[in-house]
C-alpha positions as semicolon CSV with decimal commas, in nm:
position;residue;x (nm);y (nm);z (nm)
1;M;3,327;-0,116;2,331
2;I;3,688;-0,132;2,209
3;K;3,910;0,170;2,155
4;A;4,037;0,188;1,799
5;E;4,396;0,215;1,919
6;D;4,355;-0,115;2,106
7;Y;4,197;-0,303;1,818
8;K;4,462;-0,514;1,644
9;G;4,246;-0,690;1,387
10;G;4,165;-0,588;1,033
11;Y;3,837;-0,507;0,858
12;L;3,660;-0,736;0,615
13;E;3,500;-0,442;0,429
14;E;3,482;-0,063;0,445
15;Y;3,166;0,134;0,373
16;D;3,032;0,485;0,355
17;L;2,740;0,377;0,574
18;L;2,676;0,075;0,792
19;V;2,314;0,011;0,890
20;V;2,240;-0,218;1,185
21;G;1,894;-0,374;1,185
22;G;1,702;-0,516;0,889
23;G;1,352;-0,410;0,986
24;I;1,147;-0,159;0,787
25;A;1,357;0,135;0,911
26;G;1,691;-0,030;0,831
27;V;1,585;-0,161;0,490
28;S;1,451;0,183;0,390
29;C;1,767;0,357;0,509
30;A;2,007;0,116;0,338
31;I;1,826;0,112;0,003
32;Q;1,787;0,490;-0,011
33;A;2,151;0,554;0,076
34;A;2,266;0,305;-0,189
35;R;2,045;0,472;-0,450
36;L;2,225;0,798;-0,378
37;G;2,561;0,639;-0,452
38;L;2,684;0,533;-0,108
39;R;2,855;0,201;-0,046
40;V;2,632;0,049;0,222
41;G;2,643;-0,254;0,450
42;L;2,321;-0,382;0,611
43;V;2,367;-0,605;0,916
44;Q;2,068;-0,811;1,034
45;N;2,077;-1,063;1,319
46;R;1,789;-1,274;1,182
47;P;1,776;-1,498;0,871
48;V;1,505;-1,277;0,718
49;L;1,441;-0,906;0,676
50;G;1,139;-0,716;0,801
51;G;1,180;-0,713;1,179
52;N;0,838;-0,725;1,345
53;S;0,675;-0,743;1,000
54;S;0,865;-1,055;0,894
55;S;0,711;-1,402;0,866
56;E;0,880;-1,486;1,198
57;I;0,669;-1,235;1,394
58;R;0,390;-1,126;1,153
59;V;0,288;-0,782;1,271
60;P;0,138;-0,583;0,979
61;V;0,313;-0,261;0,882
62;G;0,110;0,023;1,031
63;G;0,160;0,396;1,014
64;A;0,006;0,738;0,980
65;D;-0,280;0,628;0,754
66;E;-0,425;0,411;1,034
67;G;-0,461;0,111;0,805
68;G;-0,641;0,312;0,538
69;G;-0,874;0,495;0,775
70;R;-0,695;0,828;0,734
71;R;-0,682;0,963;0,380
72;Y;-0,364;1,092;0,215
73;A;-0,135;0,991;0,503
74;R;0,029;0,673;0,371
75;E;0,408;0,662;0,374
76;T;0,568;0,662;0,029
77;G;0,918;0,608;-0,106
78;V;1,090;0,271;-0,065
79;L;0,819;0,129;0,162
80;E;0,540;0,207;-0,087
81;E;0,736;0,026;-0,360
82;I;0,780;-0,283;-0,144
83;R;0,417;-0,290;-0,031
84;L;0,292;-0,265;-0,389
85;E;0,529;-0,537;-0,506
86;D;0,408;-0,763;-0,226
87;R;0,045;-0,704;-0,324
88;A;0,129;-0,790;-0,686
89;R;0,284;-1,125;-0,590
90;N;0,125;-1,234;-0,266
91;H;-0,200;-1,431;-0,244
92;S;-0,235;-1,365;0,128
93;P;-0,357;-1,040;0,289
94;H;-0,085;-0,839;0,461
95;W;-0,257;-0,856;0,794
96;T;-0,196;-1,003;1,137
97;A;-0,066;-1,361;1,113
98;D;-0,128;-1,374;0,735
99;I;0,219;-1,236;0,658
100;N;0,421;-1,505;0,485
101;S;0,758;-1,564;0,323
102;I;0,662;-1,376;0,006
103;W;0,687;-1,055;0,207
104;D;1,032;-1,162;0,332
105;L;1,143;-1,239;-0,023
106;V;1,024;-0,907;-0,165
107;L;1,222;-0,725;0,104
108;L;1,525;-0,940;0,021
109;E;1,488;-0,873;-0,351
110;W;1,464;-0,497;-0,301
111;V;1,786;-0,504;-0,100
112;K;1,961;-0,730;-0,350
113;K;1,871;-0,494;-0,636
114;E;2,115;-0,231;-0,512
115;R;2,462;-0,309;-0,648
116;T;2,640;-0,096;-0,384
117;L;2,454;-0,260;-0,093
118;D;2,597;-0,566;0,088
119;L;2,370;-0,770;0,315
120;Y;2,486;-0,964;0,621
121;L;2,210;-1,194;0,750
122;N;2,229;-1,394;1,076
123;T;2,488;-1,141;1,183
124;H;2,479;-0,983;1,528
125;C;2,651;-0,653;1,598
126;R;2,848;-0,726;1,913
127;T;3,105;-0,453;1,973
128;A;3,166;-0,094;1,870
129;I;3,520;0,014;1,783
130;M;3,555;0,374;1,899
131;R;3,793;0,656;1,822
132;G;3,702;0,930;2,066
133;S;3,336;1,021;2,015
134;R;3,325;0,856;1,672
135;I;3,249;0,497;1,579
136;E;3,524;0,364;1,354
137;G;3,394;0,013;1,307
138;M;3,207;-0,273;1,463
139;I;3,272;-0,639;1,534
140;C;2,991;-0,876;1,444
141;H;2,930;-1,246;1,500
142;Q;2,763;-1,440;1,220
143;Q;2,580;-1,723;1,395
144;S;2,535;-1,945;1,089
145;S;2,901;-1,950;0,986
146;E;3,054;-1,899;1,333
147;R;3,260;-1,619;1,183
148;E;3,372;-1,299;1,347
149;I;3,334;-1,009;1,102
150;A;3,478;-0,663;1,150
151;L;3,336;-0,382;0,937
152;R;3,439;-0,019;0,908
153;A;3,244;0,286;0,789
154;T;3,231;0,663;0,779
155;L;2,875;0,677;0,918
156;F;2,655;0,437;1,111
157;C;2,278;0,413;1,144
158;D;2,134;0,198;1,422
159;C;1,788;0,073;1,326
160;S;1,803;-0,238;1,542
161;G;1,523;-0,146;1,779
162;D;1,722;-0,225;2,092
163;G;2,010;-0,008;1,968
164;Q;2,280;-0,272;1,997
165;L;2,552;-0,065;1,829
166;A;2,449;0,269;1,978
167;F;2,442;0,125;2,330
168;D;2,786;-0,031;2,303
169;A;2,924;0,292;2,153
170;G;2,811;0,480;2,463
171;A;2,533;0,682;2,301
172;E;2,313;0,855;2,557
173;F;1,977;0,679;2,591
174;R;1,661;0,652;2,797
175;M;1,455;0,351;2,894
176;G;1,120;0,378;3,067
177;R;0,880;0,664;3,130
178;E;0,974;1,025;3,197
179;A;0,824;1,209;3,492
180;R;0,530;1,432;3,403
181;A;0,709;1,749;3,513
182;E;1,008;1,703;3,278
183;F;0,814;1,791;2,962
184;N;0,477;1,877;3,120
185;E;0,326;1,577;2,939
186;S;-0,025;1,479;3,046
187;L;0,036;1,114;2,952
188;A;0,349;1,077;3,165
189;P;0,336;0,937;3,520
190;E;0,395;1,164;3,818
191;Q;0,726;0,990;3,889
192;A;0,972;0,853;3,635
193;D;1,000;0,473;3,621
194;S;1,153;0,193;3,418
195;Y;0,826;0,064;3,274
196;T;0,787;0,016;2,898
197;L;0,538;-0,130;2,656
198;G;0,557;-0,510;2,651
199;N;0,613;-0,780;2,389
200;S;0,354;-0,991;2,207
201;L;0,333;-1,331;2,041
202;L;0,086;-1,399;1,760
203;F;-0,066;-1,719;1,626
204;K;-0,266;-1,825;1,320
205;V;-0,557;-2,068;1,306
206;V;-0,736;-2,245;1,019
207;D;-1,075;-2,409;0,977
208;V;-1,009;-2,778;0,908
209;G;-1,377;-2,861;0,849
210;R;-1,418;-3,098;1,145
211;P;-1,400;-3,075;1,523
212;V;-1,042;-3,054;1,650
213;P;-0,967;-3,095;2,022
214;F;-0,695;-2,900;2,200
215;T;-0,526;-3,010;2,521
216;P;-0,291;-2,749;2,666
217;P;0,034;-2,850;2,833
218;A;0,028;-2,846;3,212
219;W;0,248;-2,536;3,226
220;A;0,014;-2,320;3,011
221;R;-0,163;-2,028;3,177
222;D;-0,523;-2,089;3,277
223;F;-0,793;-1,841;3,177
224;P;-1,112;-2,036;3,257
225;T;-1,362;-1,749;3,213
226;D;-1,389;-1,418;3,034
227;D;-1,338;-1,250;3,373
228;E;-0,971;-1,350;3,352
229;L;-0,945;-1,164;3,020
230;P;-1,126;-0,836;3,097
231;H;-1,167;-0,589;2,809
232;R;-0,989;-0,834;2,574
233;H;-1,225;-0,903;2,287
234;H;-1,152;-1,244;2,136
235;G;-1,436;-1,298;1,893
236;H;-1,209;-1,245;1,591
237;F;-0,897;-1,447;1,663
238;R;-0,789;-1,602;1,334
239;G;-0,482;-1,379;1,332
240;G;-0,385;-1,409;1,696
241;E;-0,436;-1,138;1,954
242;W;-0,207;-0,836;1,992
243;W;-0,311;-0,803;2,356
244;I;-0,128;-1,125;2,449
245;E;0,136;-0,890;2,583
246;F;0,386;-0,917;2,867
247;G;0,716;-0,771;2,987
248;G;0,655;-0,400;3,042
249;T;0,737;-0,422;3,412
250;L;1,062;-0,609;3,339
251;D;1,368;-0,520;3,133
252;T;1,265;-0,610;2,776
253;I;1,630;-0,669;2,685
254;K;1,788;-0,840;2,987
255;D;1,473;-1,036;3,071
256;A;1,392;-1,122;2,708
257;E;1,396;-1,501;2,754
258;A;1,181;-1,493;3,066
259;I;0,935;-1,269;2,882
260;R;0,927;-1,504;2,582
261;E;0,860;-1,807;2,803
262;E;0,573;-1,632;2,981
263;L;0,425;-1,520;2,648
264;V;0,421;-1,882;2,526
265;R;0,235;-1,981;2,844
266;C;-0,016;-1,699;2,788
267;Q;-0,049;-1,775;2,419
268;L;-0,141;-2,138;2,490
269;G;-0,368;-2,033;2,775
270;V;-0,564;-1,794;2,555
271;W;-0,607;-2,061;2,289
272;D;-0,720;-2,307;2,557
273;H;-0,978;-2,049;2,670
274;I;-1,105;-1,998;2,315
275;K;-1,126;-2,372;2,245
276;N;-1,238;-2,515;2,577
277;H;-1,407;-2,245;2,787
278;G;-1,729;-2,108;2,648
279;D;-1,871;-2,111;2,298
280;H;-1,634;-1,912;2,074
281;G;-1,725;-2,087;1,750
282;A;-1,382;-2,250;1,746
283;A;-1,471;-2,620;1,738
284;N;-1,333;-2,670;1,385
285;L;-1,036;-2,440;1,425
286;A;-0,679;-2,558;1,472
287;I;-0,354;-2,372;1,520
288;E;-0,153;-2,360;1,197
289;W;0,132;-2,144;1,324
290;M;0,246;-2,018;1,661
291;G;0,495;-1,734;1,687
292;T;0,810;-1,807;1,883
293;V;0,989;-1,474;1,829
294;P;0,813;-1,202;2,029
295;G;0,726;-0,873;1,867
296;K;0,896;-0,612;2,083
297;R;0,739;-0,270;2,124
298;E;0,984;-0,074;2,336
299;S;1,330;-0,080;2,487
300;R;1,605;0,184;2,458
301;R;1,534;0,528;2,309
302;F;1,848;0,720;2,217
303;V;1,891;1,091;2,280
304;G;1,947;1,329;1,992
305;D;1,971;1,705;1,983
306;Y;1,593;1,707;2,029
307;L;1,349;1,478;2,212
308;L;1,016;1,476;2,030
309;N;0,743;1,499;2,295
310;E;0,368;1,472;2,349
311;H;0,306;1,841;2,277
312;D;0,484;1,819;1,941
313;V;0,270;1,533;1,815
314;R;-0,059;1,655;1,962
315;N;-0,012;2,006;1,822
316;A;0,119;1,887;1,482
317;R;0,432;2,097;1,522
318;F;0,619;2,175;1,203
319;F;0,998;2,171;1,248
320;E;1,227;2,367;1,019
321;D;1,443;2,054;0,994
322;A;1,144;1,823;0,938
323;V;1,242;1,511;0,742
324;A;0,967;1,261;0,828
325;F;0,613;1,247;0,962
326;G;0,372;1,043;1,170
327;G;0,003;1,027;1,246
328;W;-0,090;0,703;1,420
329;W;-0,279;0,741;1,747
330;I;-0,083;0,792;2,068
331;D;-0,114;0,423;2,145
332;H;-0,006;0,325;2,496
333;H;-0,038;-0,019;2,651
334;P;-0,032;-0,089;3,028
335;P;0,306;-0,225;3,146
336;K;0,137;-0,534;3,299
337;G;0,007;-0,634;2,958
338;I;-0,237;-0,924;2,965
339;F;-0,239;-0,918;3,346
340;E;-0,368;-0,560;3,357
341;P;-0,734;-0,563;3,476
342;G;-0,811;-0,248;3,278
343;P;-0,822;-0,198;2,898
344;P;-0,525;-0,338;2,701
345;A;-0,458;-0,005;2,529
346;T;-0,532;0,366;2,549
347;M;-0,548;0,518;2,202
348;I;-0,562;0,895;2,167
349;P;-0,633;1,015;1,810
350;L;-0,427;1,291;1,654
351;Q;-0,611;1,555;1,455
352;K;-0,322;1,623;1,215
353;L;0,000;1,471;1,091
354;Y;0,308;1,579;1,283
355;T;0,665;1,615;1,159
356;I;0,983;1,455;1,290
357;P;1,301;1,666;1,291
358;L;1,640;1,543;1,177
359;R;1,765;1,646;1,523
360;S;1,574;1,345;1,661
361;L;1,750;1,103;1,426
362;Y;2,115;1,145;1,522
363;S;2,304;1,100;1,846
364;K;2,366;1,386;2,083
365;N;2,709;1,257;2,187
366;I;2,832;1,014;1,915
367;E;2,912;1,235;1,619
368;N;2,875;0,989;1,329
369;L;2,571;0,794;1,452
370;L;2,217;0,814;1,315
371;F;1,919;0,609;1,431
372;A;1,567;0,538;1,304
373;G;1,267;0,339;1,419
374;R;1,155;0,274;1,773
375;N;1,493;0,378;1,916
376;A;1,466;0,738;1,788
377;S;1,494;1,041;2,014
378;V;1,143;1,074;2,156
379;T;0,983;1,073;2,500
380;H;0,787;0,770;2,612
381;A;0,462;0,966;2,573
382;A;0,539;1,052;2,209
383;F;0,672;0,701;2,151
384;G;0,312;0,580;2,156
385;T;0,274;0,715;1,800
386;T;0,629;0,712;1,659
387;R;0,682;0,340;1,726
388;L;0,483;0,227;1,421
389;M;0,687;0,046;1,155
390;A;0,588;0,265;0,861
391;T;0,682;0,573;1,065
392;G;1,016;0,408;1,130
393;G;1,044;0,349;0,755
394;V;1,019;0,719;0,671
395;M;1,270;0,793;0,947
396;G;1,503;0,541;0,783
397;L;1,450;0,703;0,444
398;A;1,547;1,038;0,595
399;C;1,859;0,891;0,754
400;G;1,965;0,745;0,419
401;V;1,939;1,084;0,250
402;A;2,106;1,271;0,539
403;A;2,390;1,017;0,531
404;A;2,441;1,074;0,158
405;I;2,471;1,451;0,211
406;A;2,701;1,408;0,512
407;V;2,934;1,175;0,317
408;R;2,937;1,411;0,019
409;E;3,014;1,713;0,237
410;K;3,254;1,519;0,465
411;C;3,063;1,634;0,772
412;S;2,860;1,493;1,060
413;P;2,482;1,437;1,043
414;R;2,443;1,734;1,279
415;E;2,638;1,963;1,045
416;A;2,447;1,828;0,745
417;G;2,121;1,918;0,917
418;R;2,237;2,266;1,011
419;K;2,391;2,360;0,678
420;H;2,204;2,152;0,419
421;I;1,854;2,085;0,556
422;R;1,674;2,238;0,253
423;E;1,876;2,015;0,022
424;I;1,801;1,709;0,236
425;Q;1,429;1,789;0,224
426;Q;1,431;1,837;-0,153
427;L;1,620;1,510;-0,205
428;L;1,363;1,332;0,011
429;L;1,079;1,469;-0,202
430;R;1,270;1,376;-0,518
431;H;1,264;1,015;-0,398
432;D;0,892;1,020;-0,319
433;A;0,907;1,095;0,051
434;F;0,642;1,324;0,199
435;I;0,703;1,607;0,444
436;P;0,378;1,783;0,538
437;G;0,372;2,131;0,387
438;V;0,707;2,107;0,204
439;R;0,679;2,174;-0,171
440;N;0,899;2,043;-0,452
441;E;1,146;2,321;-0,531
442;D;1,417;2,094;-0,672
443;P;1,640;2,319;-0,884
444;A;1,726;2,022;-1,106
445;D;1,362;1,944;-1,192
446;L;1,304;2,095;-1,537
447;A;0,929;2,031;-1,516
448;L;0,877;2,302;-1,255
449;G;0,911;2,572;-1,519
450;A;0,701;2,399;-1,784
451;E;0,367;2,499;-1,934
452;V;0,123;2,207;-1,910
453;R;-0,178;2,108;-2,117
454;A;-0,376;1,786;-2,155
455;S;-0,626;1,613;-2,378
456;S;-0,894;1,658;-2,108
457;H;-0,954;1,680;-1,738
458;A;-1,241;1,543;-1,535
459;A;-1,509;1,706;-1,325
460;L;-1,557;1,614;-0,959
461;K;-1,879;1,418;-0,919
462;V;-2,016;1,222;-0,624
463;E;-2,374;1,125;-0,689
464;L;-2,400;0,750;-0,623
465;A;-2,589;0,700;-0,294
466;E;-2,524;0,391;-0,082
467;R;-2,593;0,471;0,283
468;L;-2,774;0,737;0,486
469;E;-2,550;0,896;0,750
470;Q;-2,689;1,065;1,060
471;A;-2,505;1,268;1,325
472;P;-2,542;1,603;1,503
473;A;-2,307;1,748;1,242
474;L;-2,211;1,608;0,902
475;A;-1,941;1,767;0,688
476;Q;-1,788;1,726;0,345
477;L;-1,467;1,897;0,232
478;I;-1,443;1,984;-0,138
479;P;-1,191;2,175;-0,354
480;V;-1,363;2,478;-0,512
481;E;-1,268;2,707;-0,798
482;P;-1,409;3,063;-0,824
483;G;-1,753;3,080;-0,983
484;F;-1,917;2,819;-0,763
485;D;-2,266;2,950;-0,676
486;K;-2,479;2,662;-0,549
487;V;-2,455;2,310;-0,415
488;E;-2,707;2,028;-0,400
489;L;-2,692;1,774;-0,117
490;L;-2,857;1,433;-0,129
491;L;-3,058;1,424;0,194
492;G;-3,321;1,202;0,350
493;S;-3,586;1,260;0,617
494;S;-3,797;1,023;0,825
495;L;-4,005;1,312;0,956
496;Q;-4,369;1,351;0,859
497;T;-4,358;1,716;0,758
498;E;-4,142;1,948;0,551
499;I;-3,868;2,117;0,753
500;E;-3,603;2,382;0,700
501;V;-3,238;2,271;0,703
502;A;-2,926;2,485;0,689
503;A;-2,586;2,433;0,525
504;E;-2,269;2,622;0,622
505;L;-1,958;2,697;0,419
506;H;-1,621;2,708;0,600
507;R;-1,287;2,771;0,429
508;V;-0,973;2,590;0,552
509;E;-0,610;2,574;0,439
510;G;-0,548;2,200;0,435
511;L;-0,725;1,868;0,406
512;E;-0,678;1,793;0,776
513;D;-0,813;2,127;0,901
514;H;-1,149;2,131;1,073
515;P;-1,410;2,406;1,051
516;D;-1,315;2,669;1,307
517;G;-1,530;2,960;1,410
518;K;-1,814;3,119;1,217
519;P;-1,896;3,006;0,863
520;Q;-1,821;3,228;0,565
521;Q;-2,175;3,166;0,444
522;R;-2,495;2,998;0,557
523;A;-2,794;2,901;0,343
524;T;-3,128;2,735;0,416
525;A;-3,358;2,514;0,211
526;K;-3,676;2,309;0,250
527;L;-3,651;1,932;0,291
528;P;-3,973;1,737;0,219
529;P;-4,063;1,417;0,407
530;T;-3,886;1,173;0,175
531;Q;-3,619;0,908;0,202
532;K;-3,398;1,058;-0,067
533;C;-3,394;1,387;-0,258
534;W;-3,156;1,653;-0,384
535;V;-3,177;1,977;-0,187
536;E;-3,030;2,298;-0,332
537;F;-2,839;2,555;-0,123
538;P;-2,722;2,889;-0,272
539;L;-2,357;2,917;-0,159
540;E;-2,110;3,128;-0,354
541;V;-1,731;3,109;-0,373
542;N;-1,510;3,365;-0,544
543;E;-1,173;3,242;-0,417
544;R;-1,009;2,909;-0,494
545;G;-0,958;2,687;-0,192
546;L;-1,077;2,402;0,024
547;Y;-1,423;2,441;0,178
548;W;-1,623;2,240;0,426
549;I;-1,995;2,212;0,366
550;V;-2,142;2,151;0,710
551;L;-2,493;2,025;0,778
552;R;-2,635;2,024;1,132
553;P;-2,958;1,828;1,080
554;P;-3,229;1,762;1,336
555;E;-3,290;1,405;1,449
556;G;-3,444;1,203;1,170
557;V;-3,258;1,383;0,891
558;G;-2,946;1,243;0,725
559;W;-2,706;1,287;0,433
560;W;-2,648;1,007;0,181
561;R;-2,295;0,871;0,145
562;A;-2,106;0,705;-0,140
563;E;-1,806;0,473;-0,100
564;A;-1,616;0,670;-0,365
565;A;-1,337;0,892;-0,231
566;P;-1,218;1,135;-0,502
567;P;-0,869;1,280;-0,440
568;G;-0,877;1,607;-0,252
569;T;-1,205;1,540;-0,072
570;Q;-1,254;1,458;0,295
571;R;-1,550;1,354;0,504
572;A;-1,607;1,411;0,874
573;D;-1,883;1,400;1,128
574;C;-1,920;1,512;1,486
575;R;-2,097;1,379;1,788
576;E;-1,933;1,577;2,067
577;R;-1,632;1,750;1,914
578;W;-1,463;1,792;1,579
579;E;-1,131;1,640;1,673
580;H;-1,040;1,347;1,451
581;Q;-1,377;1,244;1,322
582;W;-1,257;1,148;0,976
583;R;-1,485;0,898;0,805
584;R;-1,471;0,672;0,500
585;G;-1,654;0,754;0,179
586;T;-1,790;1,084;0,051
587;L;-2,121;1,255;0,126
588;C;-2,319;1,291;-0,197
589;F;-2,318;1,636;-0,352
590;R;-2,328;1,809;-0,689
591;T;-2,247;2,167;-0,775
592;T;-2,323;2,438;-1,026
593;P;-2,104;2,479;-1,214
594;A;-1,937;2,139;-1,192
595;L;-1,609;2,145;-0,998
596;R;-1,299;2,076;-1,211
597;P;-1,004;2,062;-0,965
598;F;-0,808;1,791;-1,151
599;G;-0,644;2,009;-1,415
600;P;-0,310;1,936;-1,587
601;A;-0,126;2,212;-1,396
602;N;-0,143;1,990;-1,086
603;V;0,141;1,767;-1,214
604;N;0,409;2,033;-1,160
605;N;0,265;2,241;-0,875
606;G;0,514;2,100;-0,623
607;F;0,295;1,845;-0,441
608;A;0,265;1,475;-0,525
609;R;-0,040;1,393;-0,312
610;P;-0,353;1,575;-0,192
611;W;-0,264;1,830;0,073
612;N;-0,374;2,189;0,011
613;W;-0,547;2,084;-0,312
614;P;-0,610;1,752;-0,496
615;N;-0,273;1,796;-0,674
616;I;-0,357;1,534;-0,937
617;W;-0,442;1,535;-1,308
618;I;-0,741;1,312;-1,385
619;S;-0,861;1,290;-1,741
620;E;-1,217;1,242;-1,855
621;P;-1,318;0,877;-1,905
622;G;-1,190;0,707;-2,217
623;L;-0,832;0,609;-2,295
624;P;-0,586;0,692;-2,442
625;Q;-0,538;1,039;-2,294
626;W;-0,230;1,259;-2,302
627;I;-0,061;1,530;-2,096
628;E;0,215;1,754;-2,233
629;L;0,488;1,970;-2,075
630;R;0,644;2,251;-2,277
631;L;0,976;2,382;-2,141
632;P;1,077;2,749;-2,167
633;E;1,374;2,642;-2,380
634;E;1,522;2,330;-2,531
635;K;1,701;2,101;-2,285
636;T;1,878;1,765;-2,298
637;L;1,654;1,519;-2,122
638;G;1,789;1,207;-1,947
639;T;1,530;1,101;-1,687
640;V;1,150;1,117;-1,672
641;V;0,981;1,050;-1,336
642;L;0,609;0,975;-1,326
643;T;0,403;0,950;-1,006
644;F;0,071;0,768;-1,042
645;D;-0,234;0,719;-0,819
646;T;-0,220;0,424;-0,577
647;N;-0,534;0,528;-0,387
648;F;-0,438;0,720;-0,077
649;A;-0,798;0,683;0,044
650;G;-0,752;0,307;0,093
651;S;-0,504;0,059;0,238
652;L;-0,252;-0,182;0,088
653;H;-0,341;-0,472;0,317
654;H;-0,537;-0,664;0,054
655;T;-0,514;-0,599;-0,319
656;L;-0,345;-0,363;-0,561
657;P;-0,522;-0,031;-0,628
658;N;-0,729;-0,004;-0,945
659;E;-0,649;0,363;-1,010
660;T;-0,286;0,312;-1,116
661;V;-0,168;0,372;-1,473
662;S;-0,049;0,040;-1,616
663;D;0,053;0,128;-1,973
664;A;0,192;0,453;-2,110
665;D;0,430;0,595;-2,371
666;V;0,661;0,891;-2,322
667;L;0,721;1,102;-2,633
668;A;0,966;1,386;-2,694
669;E;0,952;1,633;-2,980
670;A;1,288;1,682;-3,150
671;A;1,329;1,890;-3,466
672;G;0,953;1,885;-3,520
673;V;0,930;1,505;-3,500
674;W;0,773;1,308;-3,215
675;K;0,994;1,029;-3,088
676;R;0,894;0,762;-2,835
677;V;1,171;0,771;-2,575
678;A;1,022;0,532;-2,315
679;E;0,731;0,297;-2,259
680;I;0,559;0,152;-1,952
681;R;0,376;-0,179;-1,967
682;G;0,200;-0,372;-1,689
683;N;0,285;-0,120;-1,419
684;Y;0,139;-0,124;-1,067
685;Q;0,393;0,102;-0,892
686;R;0,323;0,458;-0,783
687;R;0,663;0,598;-0,887
688;V;0,825;0,504;-1,219
689;V;1,173;0,636;-1,296
690;L;1,260;0,619;-1,667
691;D;1,624;0,669;-1,764
692;I;1,627;0,735;-2,137
693;E;1,876;0,790;-2,413
694;P;1,960;1,162;-2,392
695;V;1,740;1,367;-2,623
696;K;1,726;1,740;-2,692
697;T;1,369;1,858;-2,665
698;R;1,139;2,132;-2,552
699;V;0,815;1,931;-2,539
700;V;0,748;1,603;-2,355
701;R;0,418;1,418;-2,382
702;V;0,294;1,128;-2,170
703;V;0,027;0,918;-2,341
704;V;-0,171;0,701;-2,099
705;L;-0,290;0,387;-2,278
706;A;-0,441;0,183;-1,993
707;A;-0,498;0,176;-1,618
708;R;-0,542;-0,123;-1,390
709;G;-0,914;-0,085;-1,323
710;V;-1,040;0,258;-1,426
711;A;-1,109;0,424;-1,759
712;E;-0,920;0,748;-1,699
713;A;-0,561;0,868;-1,665
714;R;-0,439;0,970;-1,319
715;I;-0,098;1,134;-1,261
716;Y;0,013;1,319;-0,948
717;E;0,350;1,446;-1,063
718;I;0,583;1,458;-1,362
719;R;0,951;1,540;-1,313
720;L;1,213;1,591;-1,584
721;Y;1,591;1,581;-1,537
722;E;1,901;1,625;-1,746
723;P;2,119;1,312;-1,779
724;G;2,259;1,195;-1,444
725;R;2,093;1,463;-1,231
726;F;1,811;1,259;-1,079
727;H;2,035;0,994;-0,921
728;E;2,300;1,220;-0,767
729;A;2,307;1,327;-0,402
730;R;2,255;1,691;-0,490
731;A;1,938;1,896;-0,512
C-alpha cells in the first residue's frame, strides 16, 4: 500500500471503474458497467480470460441450476450471452477438460465489443494507492512487457479471487473457518481454524486406438490400490478428476507453489494408478493435456456490511437489498483433499434459491471498493454454495450496475445501496438478471402498460410416455386456470388385481415450493392390472395458481414419465422427505379442460422466466405466428427488447437449445400503415436488443417466422423504450 500523498508518479489512464480479475465475475462486472456508460478498465494477470473456466484450468461454469438438474435456475445476463455464443461456435462440450480456446476467445470478444472498456492482460495488480479509506489508484506490473502501469479510478471492484487489490488496500477479510458459535452454523467446526478448501489440477485423455504405456516419473505419488483412493470413483476419468485436491491445510496463497508441485505429483500418481494398477479400461488411453495452473477454490473472503451465512442460504432468505442469487449445493471438501480417508465432498442440497444482498458485495471499511466471486462477504459454511463461477458472475453483474448508479450519484456503493436499491434491482432486471421474487416495474418500460393479443396460444400437453417411475410419493406441479375439473394420470401396475389409488391436490406459491400440510382435495380411482392406462381423478380448481398433483402409490404401481419439460411445470418424488427431490422430465397427465397457461399476457407480466407462473407466450404449432402490444397512447419508440426461450429445463454444456426464436420481424403501426422497423435472422441468443430508427406508434407487432428446432413461437418478455432510455443508468 502507498499513501496517495507519497506517490510521485503519474497515471497511465483514469476510469470510472477498475475491475481486477478477469474470471467470470470480473468479465460480467466490467461488461455490464461499460454497457451502462462507465469508462472501465479490466486488469487480468493471465494471458486469457475466464479464470478457473479458462482453457488453462478447464473447470466448467457451474451455478444454481446444478448443471441443468434444477429447472429455471440458470444465471442470465452477460454470462448467458457468452455461454450461448460459445455453444454456437464450439465443437467441444463445455465440460471438465473439454474447455478449449474457443471459450477464451468468446470471452475476449465480448470484452472487446465494449468501446468504453480497456483490457490489460498479463497484468498483475501489485499495490494500492490510498487516500484515507479510499483507493485512489493502483500500480500494476505487466509481465509480458515488463512495464509498470499506474491506473486511477473512482470505484474499484476486486474479482481476483485472492483479493489482491482489496488485501493491499487494507480491506477487512477472513481466511479459514469460523467457529460454530459465531453464527450458530451446524457446518462450522467447534473451534475456528485456518483451513480452507484446496486446489485441483485436471487432465484430459484420448483414445489413440492402440495400447499406450505410461511410466510415471520417480517423484510421482504412488497409489497402488483402490484402498489408497477411498471413496474416489475413477471409472469415468476422460476429463480428469476434481478430487485430485490438495492445499486446504496450508495457506493457499503463500504456499501456492508447494501446493502446485504436490498436485502434479498426485495427478501423475492417479494416472499411474488408472493405467498400471488394476483394470480400468485405460489400455488405449493417453494423456492429451495436463493442467499446470491449479484451480483454486478458496482463499481470502472480504468483509462487507453483511456476512451471508449458512442459515441465509438454507432458509432461502430474501434480502430487501437482494441483487443476485445462488442455489448450488452447500459443497464442502475436506481440507486434506486427496489424502482425506473419508469422502472427497459433502454436498447438502438446498430446497430453494437464496438471494445475495448488495451489502455482501462491498467493503465494510474501504469506501469505494466492491467485490464479487469467491472473495465476497460470506462465512466459510455459506461459501460452499456461493463459490460457484456462475454465482460469481451474477454477483459481478450486480456490482457493475451498482457501480454505474454510484458513479452517477457521486456516492459510495454503500450509499447507492441504501438510497437507490430499487433502481439497482430494476436496472439488473432490465439487463436480464434474475432476482427471485422481484418483478419488472421499470418506469421506462412502455410495454408494462400495453394490451397484448396474439395469433394463438398453445395448450399444455404431456402425453408421450417413456419411462415408468416408482417411489413412495410421486408429484407433478402444473399451472392451473379456474375451470379445471378433472385430471387423468398415465399409470401402470404390476399387481394381479384391480386396486384403488388416490391423488391429492396441493396449492403452492412458487415453482420451488413443496406440498406442505393437508391437500386441498383428494380423489380416488380404480387402477386395473395393466402396464399402462389413463386413470381419471375428479379434482376441481376455481382459483388460478400452481398445484401439485401427488400420488402415493403402493409398491408395484408407478406413474409414466416423459422427457418433455414444458415451462412452468416441475416434477418431484420422495423417498424419505420432500426436501430437494426435483427430477428431470414430466409425469404424464392430461386435463379437462386443457390447460392454457401460455397466453400472450405473459410477455409483460413482469417476469422473464418461470417463477410463480410459466410467464411465457407459446403459440400453437405452425409458423409464422404474431404477438401484438397496444399502448394506451402513441409514443416514440427507440428500442425493442425481446427475450426468447433458451430452455431453462436443460443445460448449456453441449448444444444450443432448440426452442429459441431464430427469425422474426418487428412491425410498428404509424398513421394506419404497418412498417417493418427491425428484423432478426439466424438468432440463437435469449435476449435481443433492437435499437431502431425512432418511430411514433401505438401498436407494435412481433412476427415470429422461424425457430431453431420447434414449430411454435416462444417469447418470455417484450420491453419497449423511448429513444436512449434502455441504455442509460436510470430506471
